[in-house]
N, C-alpha and C positions, 0 to 999 in steps of 0.2 A: 890692408883692408880685408884680404881673403880670410884672415883668421876669425873675424866676427860675422862674415856674410851669412853663414848658415843660421846663426843665432838671431841676427836682425831679420832675416826672411821668416824665421819661425815665429817671432813675436808679431810680425805683420799678419801672418796667416792665422794666428790664434785669436786675434782681437774679437772676432765674432763667433768663435767655435766654443760653444758651451760645454762640449765634451772634455775639454782639456782642463786638468786640475793642476794644483801646485806640484804634485808628484811627477806628472808628465813633464812639467817645466824643469824641475830639478834633474830629471834623468836626461832630458835633451841637452841642458847646459853642461852636465857631466860628460856627455858624449862629445860635445864640441871641445871641451877642455882636454879630454883624452886625445882627440884628434890633433889638437894643437901641440900637445906634448910629443906626439909621434911624427911630427913633421908634415902635418896637413894632408895625410894620406886619405884616400877614399877607394875602397872601404876601409874601415878600421876593423881590427880583429881584437876582441877583448873577452876576458872571462867576466861573467856577471858580477862577481864580487869586486872586481876592479872598478866597475861603473857604480855599483852600489856604495862603495866607500866614498867616492867623490861626491855622489848625490846625497849622501847621508841617509840611505834607505837600508834598514836592517832586514826587512823581510824579502826573501827570494821570491815568494809568491806575488807580492806587490810589484816587484821589479819586473817579473816576467809578464804579468798582466798588463802593466803600462807599456812595456816594449811591444807586445802584440797589438795593443791599441794604437800606438804611434805608427806602427806598420799599416794597420787596417785603415787608419785615417789618412794615410798618404804622406806623412811627415818624414819617414825614413823607410828603408827596406831592411827588414830584420830577418836574418837567416840564422836561427838558433841551431845549436848542435846538441845532440843527446849524449855525446861523448864528453865526459868531464875533463878529459885530457886535451881537448881541442877548444879553441876559442870560437865564439860566434862571430859572424860578420854583420856589420851595420853599414849600409850605404847611405850617404847623404844625397839629397836631390840638389845638385849644384847646377846652376845655369851658366 
């Protein structure tokens, strides 16, 4: 059950959140899938291209905008890195 808990909680939380688009949903689902593939770790560390490929998002600009918004809206904690050789960290709010 732990593997879908973040996704289930996310869908409950966004029911009345008009700010969330299908792109946000695709990215969040991709983050959950990436986390599942890595053994349910928290935080995950990923390159943006890894998540973009899972979410089927071609534009890095769109990806980074949505990640910043997911962080600002309180759905994840996103710690980007400016160094292309380091992975960004994404924390899930797990209860």
